[in-house]
N, C-alpha and C positions, 0 to 999 in steps of 0.2 A: 504493500500500500504506500501511497505517497505520503511523505511527511508534511506536505503542505496543507493537508486537510485534517480537521479534528474529528469528523464523522460524529459529531454530537448534535443531536436534534435541538433546534432553538426552542425556547419556551413558547408554547403554542398561543398562549394568551397575549404575550408581548408581540409575537409575530402578527397576530390578527389586528392588534392595535396599530402597529406600524403600517399594515396594509390599509386600514381605514384612514389613517392620517395621510398616506400617499394619495389615496383616491380623492380625498377632500381637497388636497392641495393642487392636484392636477385637473380638477374639474370633472372627475368621473362621478357625477352626481347620481346617476342611475345605479351604478355598481355599489356606490357608497350606501344608498338607501337599501338595496337588496341584501347587503352583507352586514349591516349595522347590528342587527339582532341575531346574527348567525352564530353557530358553534363551529370552531375551526380546529382541525387536527392535521398534523403533518405525518404522513404515512411513509415510513422508510422501507426500502427493499434491499435485497442482496444482488440486484441486477445492475450492471454498469449502464450508465445513461447513453454512452456513445457520443456525448457532446464534449466532455472534457475527460482527459486521461485520469482513470481511477475515481471518477465521480460517479455517484450512484443515482439511478432513476428514482425519482421521488414524486409523489402526488400530494395535493392538498385537498382535503375533504371538507366541504361546508355543509352543515345541516341548516336548512332554512325552513321557514314556515311554508305550509302547503300553498298558500296564496302566492308567495314569492317564488316558489319552486316552478310554477308555470311560466314565469317570465324569463327564464334562462334559455337562450338558443345557442347555436353553434358559434355565431359571431361573438357573442358575449363571452362564451367559455374560452374561445381562442385568445381574446384580448386579456381576459383575466389570468390565463395561464402565463402569458408573457410577463404580466405585472408581478405575479407571485414569484416567478423565477428571478425577476429583477431585484426584488427586495430580499430574497433569500441570501443570507450572508455567504459570500463566496468561499470563505475559509472552511465552512463545514463540509464541503464536498458533496452537496446535494443539488442536483439539477432538477428543477420542477418541470416535468414533461407532460403532466396531466392534472386537470382540476376536475373534481367530481362534486356534483350538487345532489344532495338527497333531502327529501322532506323529513322534518322532525316527526317521529312516530307519535301519533296521537292515541288517546285511550278510547277506542271504539267499543262496540258491544262485546266482541270476543275478548278484548283485553280486560273488560270489566268482569266477565265471567271467569277468566283465568285468575284475576286477583281474588275473587270470592272463593274459588277452590283452594288457592294457596293459603288464604287466611283461615279457612276451615281446617286444613291439614295442620297448620301451625297451632291453632287452638286445641286440636285434639292431642297433639304432642305435649302441650303444656298441661293438659288435664289428665293425661294418662298416668295411672299409679305405677311407679317403678321404684326400685330400691334407691335410685339416685335420680336427680333431675338435671337436665342440661341447662347450662347458663343461658340467660336470655340472649346474650350476644351471639351464641352459636345458633340459636333458633332463628334469629334475624338473618344471619349469614346464610343459613340453610334456605330460607325463603328467597333470598336474592339469587342463590345458585340454581334454584329450581327454575327461575325465569331464564337464566342463562342457558340451561340445558334445553329448554323448549325451543329457543332460537336455533341452537346448533342442530337439534333433532330435525327441525323443520327444514332447514336449508340443506342438510346432508341428504335427507330422503327425497327432497324436491329435485336435487341434482341427479340422484339415481334414476328417478322416473323420467327426468329430462333426457338423460343419456340413453335410456332404454327406448324412449319414443323416437329420438333422432336416428339411433342406430338401426332400430327395427324397420323404420320407414325406408332406410337405404338398403339394408341387407336382408330383411325378412326375419322370421322367428329364430333362426340360428345365428343371429347377428353377432353374438359374443365370440363365436369361433372365428369370425372374420375381422375382429378388432386386433390391433397391435397391443398385446399384453405381455409384459416381461415374464420370464420364468420365475422370478422371485414372487411376483404377484400371484401367479398360478399356484405356486407351492403354498402360499398363504391361504388361498381359497380352499385348497384340499385339506390343509391342516385344520381350518375352522370347521369344515364339514365333518371331518373325522371326530373332532372334539364334540360336535353336536350329537353325533350318533352315540358316543359313549355316555353323554349326559342327557338322557331322554327327558328328564324333568325340565330342561330348558326349552323355551319356545323356539320354533324354527325361525330363521332370519328372514326368509322370503323365498319366492319362487325362482328368482334370477340370481346368477353368480354375482351380479352387481351388489347384492345385499350382503355378500361375504367380503366385500372390499372395505377397508377402513378409509377414513377421510382422506388421508394423504394418498393412498392408492387411487382413489377416485379422481383426485386432481391430476395424478400422473397419467391416468387413462385418457383424460380429456386432452392433455398436452401431447401425448404420444399419437393421438389420432386427430391432430389439429386440422388436417384437410377436411375431415368430416364435420368438425364443430366450429371452424373459424368464422363461418357466416353468421353465427349467433352471438358473437362477442365483438366489442370494438377492436381489440387486439389481444395477442397472447399474454402480454404482460399484465393486462387488465384483470383477467381471471386468475392468472398465476399468483399475482400478488395477494389477491383476496383470499384464495384458498390457502396460501402459506400462513397468512395472518390468522385465519379461522382455525387451521390445524394446530397452531401454537396455543391458541386459547382452549381448544378442545383437549389438548394434553393436560392442561391445568385442571379442567373439569374432571377428566378421567381419573386423575390421581387425587381427587377430592381436595385440591388446593383452592384457596379462596381467590376468586377473580375480582380484581379491583375495578375502580371506575373507568380507567383508561381502556382496559380489556373489554369491559361491557360496552363501551361506546364503539369500539372496533367491531364487535360482534353485531351490534344493532345496525350500524352503518352498512357493513358488508352483507348482512342478511337482506336488508332492504334493497340494496343495489342488485344483488344476484337474482333475487326473486322477481324484481321489476324487469330486469333484462331478459330473463327467461320467458316471462309472460308476454313481453313485447315481441320476442323473437318467434314464438310459436303460434301467434295469432294468425 
């Protein structure tokens, strides 16, 4: 790595404030209004940008209100990407090559039902007679982790169904045999199937080999068969970055580690972006 770069992500709040100040000073009144109440996050990747030697591809994610979300078009995004790259400190080694706008997730009817279910579970745990009682802090963290798991479960299985639909439309019912699948992934599938046979008390994963892939394998499958899936995503780095970020968060959940505010924001933003992209792509 180059010694000229720190590779330290700038403080996201200060970066956002600097952006707003620049927009106001340069007369970008429309962008200033749209982004004034937004949430800003800087998404790092391990992919080189191709713009500067040893600099990394970076994207900026803005969560905006649903009303403002509808006002962003390609011309605005292109101009905003250039500005975000301009104000990114050059010494950090991050080249902003993409800006993503997502709506802030609102609490609709489904979310309210979910909240009610989680509250009922938490209440039952608090009232359950046991030789010991969990500290209130652990119960609260458990409720937060339940929400995180639901996001990951939904996006992971939505991707499986998406891959199945696209691949079967192209190759028919025996689509999986025609996909490029590494030998390591195939061995993993067989190992999980064998384990499932030994443990009959476990529920079956699903009817398709796709349901025996873990999250990272699923991402590798999409990238290894990019010719089949490239028409459904803006670019390879777009989906690769999101899947990497989600896989890292999923590992925390799988090991019962607490997922903090930053990771939860990453999950929510990427969940919304992927689901929205899939829905738009298959209409």
